[in-house]
Backbone and ligand atoms as CSV (ligand in chain L), in Angstrom:
chain,resi,resn,atom,element,x,y,z
A,1,MET,N,N,110.113,87.984,100.924
A,1,MET,CA,C,109.955,88.249,102.410
A,1,MET,C,C,108.460,88.585,102.618
A,2,TYR,N,N,108.009,88.085,103.734
A,2,TYR,CA,C,106.611,88.331,104.069
A,2,TYR,C,C,106.518,89.787,104.622
A,3,VAL,N,N,105.552,90.469,104.098
A,3,VAL,CA,C,105.325,91.873,104.516
A,3,VAL,C,C,104.050,91.884,105.415
A,4,CYS,N,N,103.071,91.173,104.982
A,4,CYS,CA,C,101.814,91.020,105.725
A,4,CYS,C,C,101.680,89.635,106.263
A,5,LEU,N,N,101.978,89.460,107.585
A,5,LEU,CA,C,101.918,88.131,108.186
A,5,LEU,C,C,100.477,87.661,108.370
A,6,CYS,N,N,99.565,88.562,108.568
A,6,CYS,CA,C,98.092,88.202,108.750
A,6,CYS,C,C,97.531,87.544,107.577
A,7,ARG,N,N,97.939,88.042,106.314
A,7,ARG,CA,C,97.378,87.562,105.125
A,7,ARG,C,C,98.396,86.756,104.249
A,8,GLY,N,N,99.611,86.658,104.811
A,8,GLY,CA,C,100.624,85.919,104.025
A,8,GLY,C,C,100.997,86.531,102.773
A,9,ILE,N,N,101.169,87.879,102.750
A,9,ILE,CA,C,101.479,88.617,101.460
A,9,ILE,C,C,102.985,88.947,101.462
A,10,THR,N,N,103.650,88.652,100.347
A,10,THR,CA,C,105.065,88.895,100.261
A,10,THR,C,C,105.374,90.213,99.480
A,11,ASP,N,N,106.578,90.703,99.633
A,11,ASP,CA,C,106.973,91.921,98.911
A,11,ASP,C,C,106.885,91.705,97.409
A,12,THR,N,N,107.171,90.424,96.937
A,12,THR,CA,C,107.120,90.125,95.548
A,12,THR,C,C,105.743,90.281,95.018
A,13,GLN,N,N,104.691,89.853,95.724
A,13,GLN,CA,C,103.298,90.002,95.313
A,13,GLN,C,C,102.960,91.422,95.238
A,14,ILE,N,N,103.390,92.278,96.213
A,14,ILE,CA,C,103.077,93.698,96.164
A,14,ILE,C,C,103.793,94.441,95.018
A,15,ARG,N,N,104.977,93.968,94.739
A,15,ARG,CA,C,105.727,94.676,93.630
A,15,ARG,C,C,105.076,94.303,92.279
A,16,LYS,N,N,104.688,93.003,92.100
A,16,LYS,CA,C,104.098,92.670,90.920
A,16,LYS,C,C,102.755,93.337,90.695
A,17,ALA,N,N,101.968,93.576,91.795
A,17,ALA,CA,C,100.743,94.223,91.638
A,17,ALA,C,C,100.873,95.715,91.274
A,18,VAL,N,N,101.946,96.368,91.885
A,18,VAL,CA,C,102.198,97.728,91.512
A,18,VAL,C,C,102.620,97.811,90.065
A,19,GLN,N,N,103.494,96.930,89.590
A,19,GLN,CA,C,103.927,96.937,88.200
A,19,GLN,C,C,102.766,96.645,87.259
A,20,ALA,N,N,101.775,95.962,87.759
A,20,ALA,CA,C,100.589,95.745,86.886
A,20,ALA,C,C,99.496,96.843,86.934
A,21,GLY,N,N,99.861,97.826,87.658
A,21,GLY,CA,C,98.976,99.080,87.658
A,21,GLY,C,C,98.229,99.397,89.014
A,22,SER,N,N,98.496,98.603,90.051
A,22,SER,CA,C,97.872,98.987,91.280
A,22,SER,C,C,98.843,99.892,92.092
A,23,GLY,N,N,98.810,101.169,91.855
A,23,GLY,CA,C,99.776,102.029,92.457
A,23,GLY,C,C,99.296,102.703,93.687
A,24,GLU,N,N,98.173,102.350,94.140
A,24,GLU,CA,C,97.669,102.918,95.440
A,24,GLU,C,C,97.381,101.884,96.491
A,25,PHE,N,N,97.606,102.228,97.748
A,25,PHE,CA,C,97.354,101.270,98.794
A,25,PHE,C,C,95.999,100.746,98.757
A,26,ARG,N,N,95.068,101.581,98.570
A,26,ARG,CA,C,93.628,101.095,98.530
A,26,ARG,C,C,93.359,100.032,97.589
A,27,GLN,N,N,93.968,100.127,96.337
A,27,GLN,CA,C,93.822,99.102,95.401
A,27,GLN,C,C,94.446,97.789,95.826
A,28,LEU,N,N,95.695,97.860,96.355
A,28,LEU,CA,C,96.351,96.675,96.847
A,28,LEU,C,C,95.509,96.003,97.977
A,29,LYS,N,N,94.983,96.813,98.840
A,29,LYS,CA,C,94.125,96.235,99.840
A,29,LYS,C,C,92.983,95.397,99.353
A,30,GLN,N,N,92.294,95.960,98.293
A,30,GLN,CA,C,91.198,95.295,97.666
A,30,GLN,C,C,91.711,93.986,97.009
A,31,GLU,N,N,92.792,94.131,96.233
A,31,GLU,CA,C,93.270,92.892,95.426
A,31,GLU,C,C,93.891,91.831,96.247
A,32,LEU,N,N,94.760,92.215,97.201
A,32,LEU,CA,C,95.586,91.237,97.915
A,32,LEU,C,C,95.140,91.077,99.378
A,33,GLU,N,N,94.373,92.010,99.859
A,33,GLU,CA,C,93.909,92.037,101.248
A,33,GLU,C,C,95.072,92.383,102.213
A,34,VAL,N,N,96.117,92.988,101.618
A,34,VAL,CA,C,97.182,93.411,102.432
A,34,VAL,C,C,96.797,94.538,103.395
A,35,GLY,N,N,97.069,94.461,104.707
A,35,GLY,CA,C,96.669,95.473,105.620
A,35,GLY,C,C,95.214,95.367,106.113
A,36,ALA,N,N,94.585,94.269,105.739
A,36,ALA,CA,C,93.146,94.163,105.997
A,36,ALA,C,C,92.832,93.653,107.466
A,37,GLN,N,N,93.865,93.321,108.242
A,37,GLN,CA,C,93.583,92.877,109.565
A,37,GLN,C,C,94.232,93.751,110.610
A,38,CYS,N,N,95.417,93.484,111.081
A,38,CYS,CA,C,96.039,94.274,112.134
A,38,CYS,C,C,96.561,95.668,111.696
A,39,GLY,N,N,96.993,95.775,110.396
A,39,GLY,CA,C,97.451,97.031,109.912
A,39,GLY,C,C,98.943,97.275,110.107
A,40,LYS,N,N,99.654,96.437,110.729
A,40,LYS,CA,C,101.105,96.619,111.020
A,40,LYS,C,C,101.953,96.641,109.745
A,41,CYS,N,N,101.410,96.155,108.696
A,41,CYS,CA,C,102.173,96.050,107.430
A,41,CYS,C,C,101.974,97.266,106.560
A,42,VAL,N,N,101.103,98.144,106.924
A,42,VAL,CA,C,100.738,99.263,106.037
A,42,VAL,C,C,101.944,100.160,105.694
A,43,ARG,N,N,102.666,100.476,106.702
A,43,ARG,CA,C,103.801,101.327,106.466
A,43,ARG,C,C,104.824,100.795,105.459
A,44,MET,N,N,105.129,99.523,105.680
A,44,MET,CA,C,106.065,98.863,104.785
A,44,MET,C,C,105.498,98.671,103.408
A,45,THR,N,N,104.268,98.449,103.345
A,45,THR,CA,C,103.621,98.322,101.976
A,45,THR,C,C,103.681,99.625,101.240
A,46,MET,N,N,103.410,100.783,101.919
A,46,MET,CA,C,103.517,102.141,101.346
A,46,MET,C,C,104.880,102.360,100.866
A,47,GLU,N,N,105.876,101.969,101.560
A,47,GLU,CA,C,107.327,102.144,101.096
A,47,GLU,C,C,107.593,101.349,99.926
A,48,ILE,N,N,107.120,100.126,99.842
A,48,ILE,CA,C,107.307,99.243,98.616
A,48,ILE,C,C,106.617,99.871,97.373
A,49,ILE,N,N,105.396,100.409,97.645
A,49,ILE,CA,C,104.659,100.995,96.559
A,49,ILE,C,C,105.478,102.217,95.982
A,50,ALA,N,N,105.996,103.026,96.905
A,50,ALA,CA,C,106.747,104.275,96.508
A,50,ALA,C,C,107.979,103.807,95.779
A,51,THR,N,N,108.620,102.816,96.285
A,51,THR,CA,C,109.944,102.378,95.511
A,51,THR,C,C,109.634,101.849,94.175
A,52,GLU,N,N,108.537,101.051,93.981
A,52,GLU,CA,C,108.191,100.533,92.742
A,52,GLU,C,C,107.707,101.645,91.794
A,53,LEU,N,N,106.969,102.601,92.289
A,53,LEU,CA,C,106.493,103.638,91.362
A,53,LEU,C,C,107.705,104.471,90.910
A,54,ASP,N,N,108.663,104.618,91.677
A,54,ASP,CA,C,109.903,105.387,91.290
A,54,ASP,C,C,110.626,104.702,90.118
A,55,LYS,N,N,110.502,103.325,90.078
A,55,LYS,CA,C,111.240,102.616,89.015
A,55,LYS,C,C,110.457,102.705,87.680
A,56,LEU,N,N,109.146,103.074,87.752
A,56,LEU,CA,C,108.370,103.045,86.532
A,56,LEU,C,C,108.639,104.312,85.659
L,1,FES,FE1,FE,99.175,92.890,107.432
L,1,FES,FE2,FE,98.468,92.293,109.997
L,1,FES,S1,S,100.376,92.134,109.015
L,1,FES,S2,S,97.206,93.089,108.327
């Protein structure tokens, strides 16, 4: 599912990045550019990060 429509970033991409060690939003923003435009995806991205970190 697309999380960031502005940059075309999916939840799968975010989950994989977190599993690879990018556990902070700031890192994901640098790597994937998620949330780099309108910012509407930030909240959902933070929720995905938290869910993935809980699994680790
Ligand atoms: Fe992610 Fe706009 S939806 S920056």
